LUMROBA-975157 format. One record per residue (C-alpha): residue in three letters; x, y, z. Coordinates in steps of 0.25 Angstrom, whole numbers, padded with zeros to 4 digits, always signed. Each point is the difference from the previous one (the first is absolute). Example, Ala and Ser with C-alpha at 12.3 -4.5 7.8 and 13.67 -1.06 7.14 Angstrom:
BEGIN
ALA+0049-0018+0031 SER+0006+0014-0002 
! end
This chain:
BEGIN
MET+0500+0347+0184 THR+0000+0012+0009 ASP-0005-0002+0015 LEU-0015+0004+0002 ASN-0002+0012+0009 TRP-0008+0012+0001 THR-0001+0013+0009 LEU-0014+0003+0007 PRO-0005+0013+0004 THR-0002+0003+0015 TRP-0015-0004-0001 GLY+0004-0013-0007 LEU+0010-0003+0011 LEU-0010+0003+0011 LEU-0010-0009-0007 VAL+0010-0011-0001 ALA+0003+0002+0015 VAL-0014+0000+0004 ALA-0003-0013-0008 ALA+0012-0007+0005 ILE-0004+0002+0014 GLY-0015-0004-0003 VAL+0005-0013-0007 LEU+0009-0003+0012 LEU-0011+0002+0010 VAL-0009-0009-0008 LEU+0011-0011-0001 ILE+0003+0000+0015 MET-0014+0003+0006 ARG-0010-0006-0010 LEU+0008-0012-0007 ARG+0008-0003+0012 ILE+0013-0001-0008 HIS+0012+0001+0010 ALA+0005+0014+0002 PHE+0014-0004-0005 LEU-0005-0005-0013 SER-0010+0011-0002 LEU+0011+0011+0002 ILE+0009-0006-0010 ILE-0011-0002-0011 VAL-0005+0014+0002 SER+0014+0006+0000 VAL+0003-0007-0014 LEU-0013+0005-0006 THR+0002+0014+0005 ALA+0014+0001-0005 ILE-0005-0005-0014 ALA-0013+0009+0000 ALA+0009+0013+0004 GLY+0009-0002-0011 ILE+0013-0005+0007 PRO+0009-0006-0011 PHE+0000-0015-0001 GLY+0015+0000+0001 GLN-0002+0008+0014 LEU-0011-0009+0005 MET+0008-0009+0009 PRO+0010+0010+0005 THR-0011+0009+0004 LEU-0008-0012+0007 LEU+0013-0005+0007 GLY+0005+0014+0003 GLY-0013+0003+0008 PHE+0000-0014+0007 GLY+0015+0000+0003 GLY+0000+0014+0005 VAL-0010-0003+0011 LEU+0006-0014+0003 ALA+0013+0006+0002 SER-0005+0008+0012 VAL-0012-0008+0005 ALA+0005-0014-0001 LEU+0012+0002+0009 LEU-0008+0008+0010 VAL-0011-0010+0000 GLY+0009-0012+0001 LEU+0009+0005+0011 GLY-0012+0006+0007 ALA-0007-0013+0000 MET+0012-0007+0006 LEU+0001+0010+0011 GLY-0015-0001+0002 ARG+0000-0015+0001 MET+0011+0000+0010 LEU-0007+0010+0009 GLU-0013-0007-0002 ILE+0003-0015+0004 SER+0011+0004+0010 GLY-0011+0006+0008 GLY+0007+0014-0002 ALA-0013+0006-0006 GLN-0008-0005+0011 VAL+0010+0006+0010 LEU-0001+0014-0006 THR-0015-0001-0002 ASP-0002-0003+0015 ALA+0009+0012+0003 LEU-0008+0009-0009 ILE-0014-0005+0006 ALA+0005+0002+0014 ARG+0005+0014-0003 PHE-0012+0005-0008 GLY-0011-0010+0003 GLU-0008-0009-0010 ARG-0009+0011-0005 ARG+0011+0009-0004 ALA+0008-0011-0007 PRO-0002+0006-0014 LEU+0004+0014+0005 ALA+0013-0006+0006 LEU+0003-0007-0013 SER-0002+0012-0008 VAL+0008+0009+0009 ALA+0012-0010-0001 SER-0002+0000-0015 LEU+0000+0015-0001 LEU+0013+0000+0007 PHE+0006-0011-0008 GLY-0005+0006-0013 PHE+0008+0013+0002 PRO+0013-0007-0006 ILE-0006-0013-0006 PHE-0007-0001-0013 PHE-0014-0005-0001 ASP+0002-0014-0004 ALA+0012-0003+0009 GLY-0007+0006+0012 LEU-0013-0008-0003 VAL+0008-0013-0002 VAL+0007+0002+0014 MET-0012+0003+0007 LEU-0009-0011-0005 PRO+0003-0011+0010 ILE-0003+0010+0011 ILE-0013+0004-0007 TYR-0004-0014-0002 THR+0003-0004+0014 VAL-0008+0011+0006 ALA-0012-0002-0008 ARG+0000-0015+0004 ARG+0002+0004+0015 VAL-0011+0011+0000 GLY-0009-0005-0010 GLY-0009+0006-0011 SER+0003+0004-0014 LEU+0014+0001-0005 LEU-0003+0013-0006 LEU-0002+0006+0014 TYR+0015-0001+0002 ALA+0006-0001-0014 PHE-0006+0011-0007 PRO+0004+0011+0010 ALA+0014-0005+0001 ALA+0001-0001-0015 THR-0006+0014-0002 ALA+0011+0005+0010 PHE+0011-0005-0009 SER-0007+0006-0012 VAL-0002+0014+0005 MET+0015+0001+0005 HIS+0005-0006-0013 ILE-0008+0011-0008 TYR+0001+0012+0008 VAL+0012+0000+0008 PRO+0015+0001-0003 PRO+0010-0007-0001 HIS-0009-0009-0008 PRO+0004+0002-0015 GLY-0013+0006-0006 PRO-0001+0012+0009 VAL+0015+0002-0001 ALA+0000+0000-0015 ALA-0012+0009-0001 SER+0007+0010+0010 GLY+0012+0000-0008 LEU-0008+0003-0013 LEU-0008+0011+0006 GLY+0011+0006+0009 ALA-0007-0003+0013 ASN+0007+0000+0013 VAL+0001-0015+0003 GLY+0000+0002+0015 LEU-0012+0009-0001 VAL-0007-0011-0008 MET+0004-0010+0010 ILE-0007+0008+0012 LEU-0012+0004-0008 GLY-0001-0014-0006 VAL-0001-0006+0013 LEU-0011+0010+0004 VAL-0008-0005-0012 ALA+0004-0015+0001 VAL-0004-0002+0014 PRO-0015+0006-0001 THR-0002-0007-0013 TRP+0004-0013+0005 TYR-0009+0002+0012 ILE-0012+0003-0008 VAL+0002-0010-0011 GLY+0009-0011+0006 TYR-0006+0000+0014 LEU-0014+0005-0001 PHE-0004-0006-0014 GLY+0008-0012+0003 THR-0007-0003+0013 PHE-0013+0002-0008 LEU+0004-0010-0011 GLY+0005-0010+0011 ARG-0014+0000+0006 ARG-0007-0002-0013 ILE+0009-0010-0008 HIS+0005-0012+0007 LEU+0014-0005-0004 PRO+0006-0012+0006 VAL+0015+0000+0003 PRO+0008-0006-0012 ASP+0008-0012+0003 LEU+0012+0005-0008 LEU+0009-0001+0012 ASP-0006-0013+0006 ALA+0008-0012+0002 GLU-0002-0011-0011 GLU+0007-0010+0008 GLY-0004-0002+0014 SER+0013-0004+0005 ILE+0007+0014-0004 GLU-0008+0009+0009 THR+0002-0009+0012 GLU+0015-0002-0002 PHE+0003+0015-0004 ARG-0008+0006+0011 SER+0008+0007+0011 ASP-0009+0011+0006 PRO+0011+0011-0002 LYS+0001+0012+0009 PHE-0007+0013-0004 GLY+0013+0007-0001 THR+0005-0010-0011 ILE-0012+0002-0008 LEU+0000+0015+0001 PHE+0015+0000-0004 LEU-0004-0008-0013 LEU-0011+0009-0003 LEU+0008+0013+0002 LEU+0013-0006-0007 PRO-0005+0002-0014 LEU-0007+0013+0004 GLY+0014+0006+0005 LEU+0008-0006-0012 ILE-0010+0006-0010 PHE+0000+0013+0007 LEU+0015+0000-0004 ASN-0004+0000-0014 THR-0012+0010+0000 GLY+0006+0009+0010 LEU+0013+0001-0007 ASN-0007+0003-0013 PHE-0008+0011+0007 ALA+0013+0006+0006 ALA+0006+0000-0014 THR-0012+0007-0006 ALA+0002+0010+0011 GLY+0014+0002-0003 TRP+0005-0006+0014 VAL+0008-0011-0006 SER+0006-0005-0014 LEU-0005-0012-0007 ASP+0014-0002-0005 ASP+0006-0002+0014 VAL+0004-0015+0001 TRP-0006-0001+0014 VAL-0013+0005-0005 GLN-0001-0010-0011 VAL+0003-0011+0010 LEU-0010+0004+0010 ARG-0010+0002-0012 SER+0002-0014-0005 LEU-0002-0006+0014 GLY-0013+0008+0000 GLU-0006-0005-0013 THR-0013-0007+0003 PRO+0004-0014-0005 ILE+0014+0001+0007 ALA-0007+0005+0013 LEU-0010-0012-0001 LEU+0011-0010-0003 ILE+0008+0004+0012 THR-0012+0000+0009 VAL-0004-0014-0005 VAL+0015-0005+0003 PHE-0002+0006+0014 ALA-0013-0007+0002 MET+0006-0013-0004 TRP+0010+0002+0010 LEU-0008+0005+0012 LEU-0012-0008-0003 GLY+0007-0013-0005 TRP+0015-0002+0002 ARG+0000+0007+0014 GLN-0011-0008+0004 GLY+0007-0013-0003 LYS-0009-0003-0012 LYS+0006-0009-0011 HIS+0005+0006-0013 GLY-0009-0009-0008 LEU-0013+0004+0008 ILE+0004+0015-0002 GLU+0001-0003-0015 ARG-0013-0007+0000 VAL-0007+0012+0007 VAL+0005+0011-0010 ASP-0002-0009-0012 SER-0015-0002+0004 ALA-0002+0015+0000 LEU+0002+0001-0015 GLY-0010-0010-0006 PRO-0013+0008+0005 VAL+0005+0014-0005 CYS+0004-0005-0014 SER-0014+0003-0005 ILE+0001+0014+0006 ILE+0013+0003-0006 LEU-0004-0005-0014 ILE-0014+0007+0000 THR+0007+0013+0005 GLY+0010-0001-0012 ALA-0011-0002-0010 GLY-0007+0012+0006 GLY+0013+0008-0003 MET+0000-0006-0014 PHE-0014+0006-0002 GLY+0004+0013+0005 GLY+0013+0000-0008 VAL-0007-0002-0013 LEU-0009+0012+0003 ARG+0012+0008+0003 ALA+0006-0004-0013 THR-0012+0004-0008 GLY+0003+0015+0005 ILE-0014+0001+0005 GLY+0004+0007+0013 GLY+0008+0011-0007 ALA-0011+0002-0010 ILE-0010+0002+0010 ALA+0008+0009+0009 ASP+0004+0009-0012 SER-0015+0001-0004 LEU-0004+0004+0014 ALA+0011+0010+0002 ALA-0006+0007-0012 VAL-0014+0001+0007 GLY+0004+0013+0008 LEU-0003-0005+0015 PRO+0007+0007+0011 ILE+0013-0006+0002 PHE-0003-0006+0014 VAL-0012-0007-0006 ALA+0006-0003-0013 GLY+0011-0007+0006 PHE-0009-0009+0009 VAL-0009-0003-0012 ILE+0012-0004-0009 ALA+0006-0009+0010 ALA-0013-0007+0004 VAL-0004-0002-0015 VAL+0014-0005-0003 ARG+0000-0009+0012 VAL-0013-0006-0004 ALA+0004-0002-0015 GLN+0013-0007+0002 GLY+0001-0005+0015 SER+0013+0005+0005 ALA+0000+0011+0011 THR+0014+0004-0002 VAL-0002+0002-0015 ALA-0013+0008+0003 LEU+0007+0009+0010 THR+0013+0003-0009 THR-0008+0002-0012 ALA-0009+0010+0006 ALA+0012+0007+0007 ALA+0007+0001-0013 LEU-0012+0006-0007 VAL-0003+0011+0011 GLN+0015+0002+0002 PRO+0001+0012-0010 VAL-0012+0007+0006 VAL+0005-0002+0014 LEU+0014+0004-0002 ASP-0003+0012-0009 ASN-0010+0006+0010 PRO+0006+0009+0011 ASP-0013+0002+0007 PHE+0000-0015+0006 ASN+0006+0000+0014 ALA+0007-0012+0006 VAL-0012-0006+0007 GLN-0008+0002-0013 VAL+0010-0008-0008 VAL+0000-0011+0011 ALA-0015+0000-0001 ILE+0001-0002-0015 VAL+0009-0012+0002 LEU-0010-0006+0010 ALA-0011+0002-0009 LEU+0007-0008-0011 ALA+0003-0011+0010 ALA-0015-0001+0003 GLY-0003-0001-0014 SER+0011-0011-0002 VAL-0007-0009+0010 PHE-0014+0001-0005 ALA-0008-0012-0003 GLY+0011-0011-0002 HIS-0007-0012-0007 VAL+0003-0012-0009 ASN+0012+0007-0008 ASP+0008+0003+0013 SER+0009-0011+0005 GLY-0003+0004+0015 PHE-0015-0003-0002 TRP+0004-0015-0003 LEU+0009+0000+0012 VAL-0011+0005+0009 SER-0010-0009-0006 ARG+0008-0013+0002 PHE+0006+0003+0014 PHE-0014+0004+0005 GLY-0006-0012-0007 MET-0010+0008-0007 ASP-0006-0002-0014 THR+0000+0010-0011 LYS-0014+0006+0003 THR+0003+0001+0015 THR+0013+0007-0002 LEU-0006+0010-0010 LYS-0011+0003+0011 THR+0010+0002+0011 TRP+0014+0003-0004 THR-0003+0008-0013 VAL-0011+0008+0007 GLY+0010+0002+0012 GLN+0011+0005-0010 ALA-0010+0010-0006 LEU-0003+0005+0013 LEU+0014+0001+0004 GLY+0002+0009-0012 LEU-0013+0009+0002 VAL+0003+0002+0015 GLY+0014+0003-0002 PHE-0003+0010-0011 ALA-0010+0007+0009 LEU+0010+0001+0011 ALA+0011+0005-0010 SER-0011+0010-0005 VAL-0001+0005+0014 VAL+0015+0002+0001 TYR+0000+0007-0013 LEU-0011+0009+0003 LEU+0006+0004+0013 SER+0013+0002-0005 SER-0005+0009-0012 LEU-0004+0010+0011 ALA+0014+0003+0002 PRO+0009+0008-0009 ALA+0010-0007-0009 GLY+0012+0004+0008 ALA-0006-0003+0014 LEU+0001-0015-0001 
! end
């Protein structure tokens, strides 16, 4: 007996994707079935409906689940350990006091966001958010008000840097495909990212924070009353700043050297480059930082080894749900990617005949909404517009960069339930699915629209110059 499978046309794949998202929302919001179970159920049904062969059903499901867990589980687990030690040692409070003394309570959200923009230059979105969480939580408790006032601007800061600015992989990959100058992409990417963050992250985030009250989650709170008392040491400000900057510096070794290799300054074949890049891999950087935190906040303070073990162990339980739900979100997105819906939609849109600048944004946005992954959306759109861009001598250097930024804007558009980052934010902020759709999904859509508008300005201004002038 042969395996049952079938191939659906583009409209059929789109119908399956829309139905799958609708069923998922009904299961979670109406029937109140746990998000982890709902995502698995819908992933299985979607794979069958889309015609994925039964022999490939489990590999497809596990591939999407494991692919996300391979990156997220280590980051969340190590980040939670670091955050736990910063929180109950009193380190988060020390840094909070310093921030408020410098910027004032009214500017606390702005201070957190500026720090996140700086941290977000070399650090990926999920890793940066995990590292900043204990500071965000402590500031929110200290100053008061909705968690959204502090968390949304900071998370958006990480998001815009990850999407628009090299050395993050998305814009670097798109730059390579389209032949854009990476250094110029970095400069103009910052000019697009910062105003986009201010409009969406800070202004819109403040608007949300004043209308939607979210209490601070208890993810990093002590479960056993004795742990917090025994481990507290009120470390110096310099110690906490070192622990926050250490992963930043280590990760910059990786992203900075990748950028340098792309620019032709170093070779990735050199042993010293490979060693430094390995130290700068995000999980390794966080692991090194956790060990330093155990030393500076624990052993150096005379804390017993058993106490330190209990502290780091107590960080893992509360984040297990986050890890599993995020992995299930990756499973759902992986199933949608396996159906080929992203490529099918992109091919159809490419035949519409829109101007290349607009077409690239639309393709990236639709692929992002359809299958969830911003990186897949960006690289898919870049690959499709590549022949047009490379074969057109009329595009000057700045116009090509503007096209890269337009694709990046489309790739961040309206992240929702098929995006693992959606579930990461939802659980870390303590939001239900409906609230996350109203806040984070809308915010991500605005990030795309505002970024595209600013990239359009760059494109239009650069079009006034002849091809050889820029």
